[in-house]
mmCIF file as gemmi writes it, N, C-alpha and C atoms, coordinates in Angstrom:
data_model
loop_
_atom_site.group_PDB
_atom_site.id
_atom_site.type_symbol
_atom_site.label_atom_id
_atom_site.label_alt_id
_atom_site.label_comp_id
_atom_site.label_asym_id
_atom_site.label_entity_id
_atom_site.label_seq_id
_atom_site.pdbx_PDB_ins_code
_atom_site.Cartn_x
_atom_site.Cartn_y
_atom_site.Cartn_z
_atom_site.occupancy
_atom_site.B_iso_or_equiv
_atom_site.pdbx_formal_charge
_atom_site.auth_seq_id
_atom_site.auth_asym_id
_atom_site.pdbx_PDB_model_num
ATOM 1 N N . MET Axp A 1 ? 0.853 -1.32 -0.152 1 0 ? 1 A 1
ATOM 2 C CA . MET Axp A 1 ? 0.153 -0.107 -0.114 1 0 ? 1 A 1
ATOM 3 C C . MET Axp A 1 ? 0.93 1.189 -0.047 1 0 ? 1 A 1
ATOM 4 N N . PRO Axp A 2 ? 0.414 2.167 -0.711 1 0 ? 2 A 1
ATOM 5 C CA . PRO Axp A 2 ? 1.323 3.591 -0.738 1 0 ? 2 A 1
ATOM 6 C C . PRO Axp A 2 ? 1.356 4.205 0.513 1 0 ? 2 A 1
ATOM 7 N N . ASP Axp A 3 ? 2.254 4.931 0.842 1 0 ? 3 A 1
ATOM 8 C CA . ASP Axp A 3 ? 2.772 5.459 2.14 1 0 ? 3 A 1
ATOM 9 C C . ASP Axp A 3 ? 1.446 6.649 2.091 1 0 ? 3 A 1
ATOM 10 N N . GLY Axp A 4 ? 1.124 6.331 3.511 1 0 ? 4 A 1
ATOM 11 C CA . GLY Axp A 4 ? -0.321 7.636 3.532 1 0 ? 4 A 1
ATOM 12 C C . GLY Axp A 4 ? -1.488 6.716 3.416 1 0 ? 4 A 1
ATOM 13 N N . GLY Axp A 5 ? -1.543 5.847 2.64 1 0 ? 5 A 1
ATOM 14 C CA . GLY Axp A 5 ? -2.639 5.102 2.276 1 0 ? 5 A 1
ATOM 15 C C . GLY Axp A 5 ? -3.494 4.324 3.423 1 0 ? 5 A 1
ATOM 16 N N . SER Axp A 6 ? -4.553 4.038 3.353 1 0 ? 6 A 1
ATOM 17 C CA . SER Axp A 6 ? -5.411 3.315 4.341 1 0 ? 6 A 1
ATOM 18 C C . SER Axp A 6 ? -6.005 2.022 3.585 1 0 ? 6 A 1
ATOM 19 N N . THR Axp A 7 ? -6.711 1.171 4.447 1 0 ? 7 A 1
ATOM 20 C CA . THR Axp A 7 ? -7.59 0.272 4.111 1 0 ? 7 A 1
ATOM 21 C C . THR Axp A 7 ? -8.725 0.769 3.421 1 0 ? 7 A 1
ATOM 22 N N . HIS Axp A 8 ? -9.035 2.042 4.144 1 0 ? 8 A 1
ATOM 23 C CA . HIS Axp A 8 ? -10.268 2.799 3.709 1 0 ? 8 A 1
ATOM 24 C C . HIS Axp A 8 ? -10.19 3.487 2.238 1 0 ? 8 A 1
ATOM 25 N N . ASP Axp A 9 ? -9.072 3.818 1.741 1 0 ? 9 A 1
ATOM 26 C CA . ASP Axp A 9 ? -8.605 4.199 0.639 1 0 ? 9 A 1
ATOM 27 C C . ASP Axp A 9 ? -8.754 3.179 -0.775 1 0 ? 9 A 1
ATOM 28 N N . LEU Axp A 10 ? -8.401 1.865 0.073 1 0 ? 10 A 1
ATOM 29 C CA . LEU Axp A 10 ? -8.376 0.677 -0.68 1 0 ? 10 A 1
ATOM 30 C C . LEU Axp A 10 ? -9.875 0.183 -0.927 1 0 ? 10 A 1
ATOM 31 N N . ARG Axp A 11 ? -10.684 0.427 0.007 1 0 ? 11 A 1
ATOM 32 C CA . ARG Axp A 11 ? -12.094 0.29 -0.242 1 0 ? 11 A 1
ATOM 33 C C . ARG Axp A 11 ? -12.967 1.029 -1.106 1 0 ? 11 A 1
ATOM 34 N N . HIS Axp A 12 ? -12.361 2.238 -1.1 1 0 ? 12 A 1
ATOM 35 C CA . HIS Axp A 12 ? -13.493 3.342 -1.999 1 0 ? 12 A 1
ATOM 36 C C . HIS Axp A 12 ? -12.833 3.18 -3.434 1 0 ? 12 A 1
ATOM 37 N N . CYS Axp A 13 ? -11.482 2.618 -3.467 1 0 ? 13 A 1
ATOM 38 C CA . CYS Axp A 13 ? -11.02 2.298 -4.842 1 0 ? 13 A 1
ATOM 39 C C . CYS Axp A 13 ? -11.804 1.146 -5.628 1 0 ? 13 A 1
ATOM 40 N N . TYR Axp A 14 ? -11.775 0.508 -4.6 1 0 ? 14 A 1
ATOM 41 C CA . TYR Axp A 14 ? -12.673 -1.074 -5.184 1 0 ? 14 A 1
ATOM 42 C C . TYR Axp A 14 ? -14.109 -0.62 -5.331 1 0 ? 14 A 1
ATOM 43 N N . ALA Axp A 15 ? -14.781 0.086 -4.803 1 0 ? 15 A 1
ATOM 44 C CA . ALA Axp A 15 ? -15.988 0.642 -4.784 1 0 ? 15 A 1
ATOM 45 C C . ALA Axp A 15 ? -16.253 1.197 -6.409 1 0 ? 15 A 1
ATOM 46 N N . SER Axp A 16 ? -15.14 2.248 -6.157 1 0 ? 16 A 1
ATOM 47 C CA . SER Axp A 16 ? -15.063 2.84 -7.503 1 0 ? 16 A 1
ATOM 48 C C . SER Axp A 16 ? -14.936 2.168 -8.87 1 0 ? 16 A 1
ATOM 49 N N . ALA Axp A 17 ? -13.944 1.004 -8.529 1 0 ? 17 A 1
ATOM 50 C CA . ALA Axp A 17 ? -13.826 0.354 -9.768 1 0 ? 17 A 1
ATOM 51 C C . ALA Axp A 17 ? -15.462 -0.483 -10.423 1 0 ? 17 A 1
ATOM 52 N N . LEU Axp A 18 ? -15.95 -1.005 -9.204 1 0 ? 18 A 1
ATOM 53 C CA . LEU Axp A 18 ? -17.091 -2.011 -9.575 1 0 ? 18 A 1
ATOM 54 C C . LEU Axp A 18 ? -18.22 -0.981 -10.256 1 0 ? 18 A 1
ATOM 55 N N . ILE Axp A 19 ? -18.319 0.285 -9.597 1 0 ? 19 A 1
ATOM 56 C CA . ILE Axp A 19 ? -19.253 1.182 -10.222 1 0 ? 19 A 1
ATOM 57 C C . ILE Axp A 19 ? -18.761 1.487 -11.953 1 0 ? 19 A 1
ATOM 58 N N . LYS Axp A 20 ? -17.373 1.704 -12.082 1 0 ? 20 A 1
ATOM 59 C CA . LYS Axp A 20 ? -17.389 2.334 -13.162 1 0 ? 20 A 1
ATOM 60 C C . LYS Axp A 20 ? -17.401 1.012 -14.429 1 0 ? 20 A 1
ATOM 61 N N . HIS Axp A 21 ? -17.59 -0.335 -13.694 1 0 ? 21 A 1
ATOM 62 C CA . HIS Axp A 21 ? -17.654 -1.462 -14.532 1 0 ? 21 A 1
ATOM 63 C C . HIS Axp A 21 ? -19.032 -2.045 -14.581 1 0 ? 21 A 1
ATOM 64 N N . ARG Axp A 22 ? -19.926 -1.023 -14.238 1 0 ? 22 A 1
ATOM 65 C CA . ARG Axp A 22 ? -21.134 -1.346 -13.84 1 0 ? 22 A 1
ATOM 66 C C . ARG Axp A 22 ? -21.979 -2.299 -13.288 1 0 ? 22 A 1
ATOM 67 N N . GLU Axp A 23 ? -21.168 -2.728 -12.204 1 0 ? 23 A 1
ATOM 68 C CA . GLU Axp A 23 ? -21.662 -3.843 -11.279 1 0 ? 23 A 1
ATOM 69 C C . GLU Axp A 23 ? -22.959 -3.267 -10.361 1 0 ? 23 A 1
ATOM 70 N N . SER Axp A 24 ? -23.824 -4.11 -10.249 1 0 ? 24 A 1
ATOM 71 C CA . SER Axp A 24 ? -24.977 -3.674 -9.509 1 0 ? 24 A 1
ATOM 72 C C . SER Axp A 24 ? -24.675 -3.097 -8.072 1 0 ? 24 A 1
ATOM 73 N N . VAL Axp A 25 ? -25.556 -2.327 -7.787 1 0 ? 25 A 1
ATOM 74 C CA . VAL Axp A 25 ? -25.685 -1.398 -6.607 1 0 ? 25 A 1
ATOM 75 C C . VAL Axp A 25 ? -25.469 -2.457 -5.438 1 0 ? 25 A 1
ATOM 76 N N . LYS Axp A 26 ? -26.232 -3.423 -5.769 1 0 ? 26 A 1
ATOM 77 C CA . LYS Axp A 26 ? -26.732 -4.351 -4.321 1 0 ? 26 A 1
ATOM 78 C C . LYS Axp A 26 ? -25.667 -5.107 -4.263 1 0 ? 26 A 1
ATOM 79 N N . ASP Axp A 27 ? -25.067 -5.604 -5.163 1 0 ? 27 A 1
ATOM 80 C CA . ASP Axp A 27 ? -23.538 -6.435 -5.163 1 0 ? 27 A 1
ATOM 81 C C . ASP Axp A 27 ? -22.503 -5.768 -4.679 1 0 ? 27 A 1
ATOM 82 N N . GLY Axp A 28 ? -22.353 -4.378 -5.394 1 0 ? 28 A 1
ATOM 83 C CA . GLY Axp A 28 ? -21.282 -3.749 -4.99 1 0 ? 28 A 1
ATOM 84 C C . GLY Axp A 28 ? -21.218 -3.449 -3.393 1 0 ? 28 A 1
ATOM 85 N N . SER Axp A 29 ? -22.642 -3.43 -2.765 1 0 ? 29 A 1
ATOM 86 C CA . SER Axp A 29 ? -22.628 -2.807 -1.545 1 0 ? 29 A 1
ATOM 87 C C . SER Axp A 29 ? -22.387 -4.14 -0.616 1 0 ? 29 A 1
ATOM 88 N N . ALA Axp A 30 ? -22.473 -5.297 -1.024 1 0 ? 30 A 1
ATOM 89 C CA . ALA Axp A 30 ? -22.276 -6.151 -0.289 1 0 ? 30 A 1
ATOM 90 C C . ALA Axp A 30 ? -20.748 -6.61 -0.114 1 0 ? 30 A 1
ATOM 91 N N . LEU Axp A 31 ? -20.026 -6.251 -1.317 1 0 ? 31 A 1
ATOM 92 C CA . LEU Axp A 31 ? -18.728 -6.322 -1.476 1 0 ? 31 A 1
ATOM 93 C C . LEU Axp A 31 ? -17.878 -5.426 -0.58 1 0 ? 31 A 1
ATOM 94 N N . VAL Axp A 32 ? -18.246 -4.245 -0.735 1 0 ? 32 A 1
ATOM 95 C CA . VAL Axp A 32 ? -17.484 -3.26 0.014 1 0 ? 32 A 1
ATOM 96 C C . VAL Axp A 32 ? -18.146 -3.223 1.629 1 0 ? 32 A 1
ATOM 97 N N . GLY Axp A 33 ? -19.011 -4.206 2.209 1 0 ? 33 A 1
ATOM 98 C CA . GLY Axp A 33 ? -19.571 -4.19 3.28 1 0 ? 33 A 1
ATOM 99 C C . GLY Axp A 33 ? -20.507 -3.329 4.038 1 0 ? 33 A 1
ATOM 100 N N . HIS Axp A 34 ? -21.213 -2.449 3.12 1 0 ? 34 A 1
ATOM 101 C CA . HIS Axp A 34 ? -22.238 -1.517 3.404 1 0 ? 34 A 1
ATOM 102 C C . HIS Axp A 34 ? -23.463 -2.324 3.817 1 0 ? 34 A 1
ATOM 103 N N . SER Axp A 35 ? -24.197 -2.181 5.009 1 0 ? 35 A 1
ATOM 104 C CA . SER Axp A 35 ? -25.254 -2.811 5.537 1 0 ? 35 A 1
ATOM 105 C C . SER Axp A 35 ? -26.296 -2.684 4.57 1 0 ? 35 A 1
ATOM 106 N N . LYS Axp A 36 ? -26.329 -1.701 3.865 1 0 ? 36 A 1
ATOM 107 C CA . LYS Axp A 36 ? -27.854 -1.519 2.846 1 0 ? 36 A 1
ATOM 108 C C . LYS Axp A 36 ? -27.412 -0.646 1.671 1 0 ? 36 A 1
ATOM 109 N N . PRO Axp A 37 ? -27.78 -1.232 0.359 1 0 ? 37 A 1
ATOM 110 C CA . PRO Axp A 37 ? -27.252 -0.348 -1.038 1 0 ? 37 A 1
ATOM 111 C C . PRO Axp A 37 ? -27.451 1.018 -1.025 1 0 ? 37 A 1
ATOM 112 N N . SER Axp A 38 ? -28.67 1.564 -0.271 1 0 ? 38 A 1
ATOM 113 C CA . SER Axp A 38 ? -28.549 2.969 0.23 1 0 ? 38 A 1
ATOM 114 C C . SER Axp A 38 ? -27.329 3.755 0.609 1 0 ? 38 A 1
ATOM 115 N N . ILE Axp A 39 ? -26.654 3.13 1.396 1 0 ? 39 A 1
ATOM 116 C CA . ILE Axp A 39 ? -25.562 3.65 1.838 1 0 ? 39 A 1
ATOM 117 C C . ILE Axp A 39 ? -24.468 3.953 0.481 1 0 ? 39 A 1
ATOM 118 N N . THR Axp A 40 ? -24.212 2.839 -0.034 1 0 ? 40 A 1
ATOM 119 C CA . THR Axp A 40 ? -23.565 2.758 -1.178 1 0 ? 40 A 1
ATOM 120 C C . THR Axp A 40 ? -23.957 3.971 -2.276 1 0 ? 40 A 1
ATOM 121 N N . LEU Axp A 41 ? -25.16 4.174 -2.405 1 0 ? 41 A 1
ATOM 122 C CA . LEU Axp A 41 ? -25.62 4.987 -3.292 1 0 ? 41 A 1
ATOM 123 C C . LEU Axp A 41 ? -25.23 6.609 -2.452 1 0 ? 41 A 1
ATOM 124 N N . ASP Axp A 42 ? -25.834 6.664 -1.445 1 0 ? 42 A 1
ATOM 125 C CA . ASP Axp A 42 ? -25.345 8.119 -0.616 1 0 ? 42 A 1
ATOM 126 C C . ASP Axp A 42 ? -23.661 8.304 -0.917 1 0 ? 42 A 1
ATOM 127 N N . THR Axp A 43 ? -22.855 7.421 -0.862 1 0 ? 43 A 1
ATOM 128 C CA . THR Axp A 43 ? -21.422 7.731 -0.867 1 0 ? 43 A 1
ATOM 129 C C . THR Axp A 43 ? -21.169 8.049 -2.239 1 0 ? 43 A 1
ATOM 130 N N . TYR Axp A 44 ? -21.607 7.05 -3.005 1 0 ? 44 A 1
ATOM 131 C CA . TYR Axp A 44 ? -20.856 7.112 -4.475 1 0 ? 44 A 1
ATOM 132 C C . TYR Axp A 44 ? -21.684 7.64 -5.64 1 0 ? 44 A 1
ATOM 133 N N . THR Axp A 45 ? -22.744 8.181 -5.348 1 0 ? 45 A 1
ATOM 134 C CA . THR Axp A 45 ? -23.667 8.581 -6.539 1 0 ? 45 A 1
ATOM 135 C C . THR Axp A 45 ? -23.01 9.538 -7.633 1 0 ? 45 A 1
ATOM 136 N N . HIS Axp A 46 ? -21.902 10.084 -7.162 1 0 ? 46 A 1
ATOM 137 C CA . HIS Axp A 46 ? -21.248 11.285 -7.914 1 0 ? 46 A 1
ATOM 138 C C . HIS Axp A 46 ? -20.493 10.262 -9.007 1 0 ? 46 A 1
ATOM 139 N N . LEU Axp A 47 ? -20.162 8.924 -8.884 1 0 ? 47 A 1
ATOM 140 C CA . LEU Axp A 47 ? -19.129 8.525 -9.521 1 0 ? 47 A 1
ATOM 141 C C . LEU Axp A 47 ? -20.128 7.791 -11.045 1 0 ? 47 A 1
ATOM 142 N N . TRP Axp A 48 ? -21.534 7.69 -10.809 1 0 ? 48 A 1
ATOM 143 C CA . TRP Axp A 48 ? -22.403 6.997 -11.459 1 0 ? 48 A 1
ATOM 144 C C . TRP Axp A 48 ? -22.403 7.676 -12.678 1 0 ? 48 A 1
ATOM 145 N N . PRO Axp A 49 ? -22.179 7.467 -13.963 1 0 ? 49 A 1
ATOM 146 C CA . PRO Axp A 49 ? -22.539 8.301 -15.355 1 0 ? 49 A 1
ATOM 147 C C . PRO Axp A 49 ? -24.108 8.737 -15.309 1 0 ? 49 A 1
ATOM 148 N N . ASP Axp A 50 ? -24.005 9.842 -15.891 1 0 ? 50 A 1
ATOM 149 C CA . ASP Axp A 50 ? -25.508 10.515 -16.061 1 0 ? 50 A 1
ATOM 150 C C . ASP Axp A 50 ? -25.842 9.973 -17.439 1 0 ? 50 A 1
ATOM 151 N N . ASP Axp A 51 ? -27.123 10.482 -17.769 1 0 ? 51 A 1
ATOM 152 C CA . ASP Axp A 51 ? -27.807 9.951 -19.162 1 0 ? 51 A 1
ATOM 153 C C . ASP Axp A 51 ? -26.867 10.582 -20.222 1 0 ? 51 A 1
ATOM 154 N N . GLU Axp A 52 ? -26.39 11.883 -20.175 1 0 ? 52 A 1
ATOM 155 C CA . GLU Axp A 52 ? -25.392 12.277 -21.288 1 0 ? 52 A 1
ATOM 156 C C . GLU Axp A 52 ? -24.221 11.646 -21.566 1 0 ? 52 A 1
ATOM 157 N N . ASP Axp A 53 ? -23.383 10.875 -20.279 1 0 ? 53 A 1
ATOM 158 C CA . ASP Axp A 53 ? -22.374 10.286 -20.437 1 0 ? 53 A 1
ATOM 159 C C . ASP Axp A 53 ? -22.826 8.864 -21.118 1 0 ? 53 A 1
ATOM 160 N N . ALA Axp A 54 ? -23.973 8.285 -20.737 1 0 ? 54 A 1
ATOM 161 C CA . ALA Axp A 54 ? -24.252 7.018 -21.321 1 0 ? 54 A 1
ATOM 162 C C . ALA Axp A 54 ? -24.559 7.317 -22.849 1 0 ? 54 A 1
ATOM 163 N N . THR Axp A 55 ? -25.332 8.425 -23.298 1 0 ? 55 A 1
ATOM 164 C CA . THR Axp A 55 ? -25.502 8.798 -24.796 1 0 ? 55 A 1
ATOM 165 C C . THR Axp A 55 ? -24.311 8.987 -25.407 1 0 ? 55 A 1
ATOM 166 N N . ARG Axp A 56 ? -23.31 9.725 -24.88 1 0 ? 56 A 1
ATOM 167 C CA . ARG Axp A 56 ? -22.202 10.015 -25.52 1 0 ? 56 A 1
ATOM 168 C C . ARG Axp A 56 ? -21.55 8.486 -25.881 1 0 ? 56 A 1
ATOM 169 N N . ALA Axp A 57 ? -21.384 7.87 -24.957 1 0 ? 57 A 1
ATOM 170 C CA . ALA Axp A 57 ? -20.453 6.551 -24.887 1 0 ? 57 A 1
ATOM 171 C C . ALA Axp A 57 ? -21.291 5.648 -26.005 1 0 ? 57 A 1
ATOM 172 N N . ALA Axp A 58 ? -22.59 5.732 -26.287 1 0 ? 58 A 1
ATOM 173 C CA . ALA Axp A 58 ? -23.407 4.903 -27.203 1 0 ? 58 A 1
ATOM 174 C C . ALA Axp A 58 ? -23.033 5.469 -28.667 1 0 ? 58 A 1
ATOM 175 N N . VAL Axp A 59 ? -23.057 6.739 -28.78 1 0 ? 59 A 1
ATOM 176 C CA . VAL Axp A 59 ? -22.419 7.343 -30.113 1 0 ? 59 A 1
ATOM 177 C C . VAL Axp A 59 ? -21.353 7.076 -30.209 1 0 ? 59 A 1
ATOM 178 N N . GLU Axp A 60 ? -20.506 7.113 -29.504 1 0 ? 60 A 1
ATOM 179 C CA . GLU Axp A 60 ? -18.741 6.843 -29.744 1 0 ? 60 A 1
ATOM 180 C C . GLU Axp A 60 ? -18.777 5.561 -30.246 1 0 ? 60 A 1
ATOM 181 N N . ALA Axp A 61 ? -19.052 4.599 -29.601 1 0 ? 61 A 1
ATOM 182 C CA . ALA Axp A 61 ? -19.244 3.178 -29.812 1 0 ? 61 A 1
ATOM 183 C C . ALA Axp A 61 ? -19.642 2.947 -31.105 1 0 ? 61 A 1
ATOM 184 N N . VAL Axp A 62 ? -20.525 3.61 -31.688 1 0 ? 62 A 1
ATOM 185 C CA . VAL Axp A 62 ? -21.148 3.369 -32.988 1 0 ? 62 A 1
ATOM 186 C C . VAL Axp A 62 ? -20.133 4.229 -34.216 1 0 ? 62 A 1
ATOM 187 N N . LEU Axp A 63 ? -19.668 5.301 -33.899 1 0 ? 63 A 1
ATOM 188 C CA . LEU Axp A 63 ? -19.049 6.335 -34.817 1 0 ? 63 A 1
ATOM 189 C C . LEU Axp A 63 ? -17.714 6.114 -34.483 1 0 ? 63 A 1
ATOM 190 N N . GLY Axp A 64 ? -17.115 5.729 -33.45 1 0 ? 64 A 1
ATOM 191 C CA . GLY Axp A 64 ? -15.847 5.903 -32.907 1 0 ? 64 A 1
ATOM 192 C C . GLY Axp A 64 ? -14.669 5.844 -34.159 1 0 ? 64 A 1
ATOM 193 N N . ASP Axp A 65 ? -14.739 4.859 -34.832 1 0 ? 65 A 1
ATOM 194 C CA . ASP Axp A 65 ? -13.949 4.574 -36.045 1 0 ? 65 A 1
ATOM 195 C C . ASP Axp A 65 ? -14.192 5.452 -37.35 1 0 ? 65 A 1
ATOM 196 N N . VAL Axp A 66 ? -15.007 6.135 -37.598 1 0 ? 66 A 1
ATOM 197 C CA . VAL Axp A 66 ? -15.414 6.916 -38.483 1 0 ? 66 A 1
ATOM 198 C C . VAL Axp A 66 ? -14.651 8.191 -38.667 1 0 ? 66 A 1
ATOM 199 N N . PRO Axp A 67 ? -13.822 8.145 -39.804 1 0 ? 67 A 1
ATOM 200 C CA . PRO Axp A 67 ? -12.926 9.564 -39.962 1 0 ? 67 A 1
ATOM 201 C C . PRO Axp A 67 ? -13.872 11.067 -40.105 1 0 ? 67 A 1
ATOM 202 N N . PRO Axp A 68 ? -12.987 11.867 -39.689 1 0 ? 68 A 1
ATOM 203 C CA . PRO Axp A 68 ? -13.995 13.137 -39.72 1 0 ? 68 A 1
ATOM 204 C C . PRO Axp A 68 ? -14.289 13.878 -41.102 1 0 ? 68 A 1
ATOM 205 N N . LEU Axp A 69 ? -15.423 14.096 -41.347 1 0 ? 69 A 1
ATOM 206 C CA . LEU Axp A 69 ? -15.959 14.821 -42.709 1 0 ? 69 A 1
ATOM 207 C C . LEU Axp A 69 ? -15.011 15.707 -43.297 1 0 ? 69 A 1
ATOM 208 N N . CYS Axp A 70 ? -14.739 16.412 -42.162 1 0 ? 70 A 1
ATOM 209 C CA . CYS Axp A 70 ? -14.022 17.821 -42.473 1 0 ? 70 A 1
ATOM 210 C C . CYS Axp A 70 ? -12.483 17.853 -42.074 1 0 ? 70 A 1
ATOM 211 N N . PRO Axp A 71 ? -11.435 17.235 -42.509 1 0 ? 71 A 1
ATOM 212 C CA . PRO Axp A 71 ? -10.153 17.094 -41.783 1 0 ? 71 A 1
ATOM 213 C C . PRO Axp A 71 ? -9.676 18.413 -41.45 1 0 ? 71 A 1
ATOM 214 N N . VAL Axp A 72 ? -8.887 18.358 -40.264 1 0 ? 72 A 1
ATOM 215 C CA . VAL Axp A 72 ? -8.18 19.543 -39.798 1 0 ? 72 A 1
ATOM 216 C C . VAL Axp A 72 ? -7.099 19.838 -40.686 1 0 ? 72 A 1
ATOM 217 N N . LYS Axp A 73 ? -7.014 21.114 -41.061 1 0 ? 73 A 1
ATOM 218 C CA . LYS Axp A 73 ? -5.942 21.827 -41.88 1 0 ? 73 A 1
ATOM 219 C C . LYS Axp A 73 ? -4.489 21.691 -40.812 1 0 ? 73 A 1
ATOM 220 N N . LEU Axp A 74 ? -3.535 21.35 -41.38 1 0 ? 74 A 1
ATOM 221 C CA . LEU Axp A 74 ? -2.428 21.625 -40.74 1 0 ? 74 A 1
ATOM 222 C C . LEU Axp A 74 ? -1.6 23.051 -41.024 1 0 ? 74 A 1
ATOM 223 N N . ALA Axp A 75 ? -1.032 23.735 -40.512 1 0 ? 75 A 1
ATOM 224 C CA . ALA Axp A 75 ? -0.557 25.065 -40.651 1 0 ? 75 A 1
ATOM 225 C C . ALA Axp A 75 ? 0.718 24.657 -41.214 1 0 ? 75 A 1
């Protein structure tokens, strides 16, 4: 563990990774030791992507490899 780190920091990192990979709140809550999923939601709500993030990801998944229609001119 890095100097100055704590087991709480590791728990937070683990919970954040679960959220990023879209694990269920119920499972994530149990895995980090919260007694109720609502505690996990109250603590980590800011980490869940909002609708705009989900829409952007969906568009990028479909169009990500399409070259731009108007290439940037190099100076």
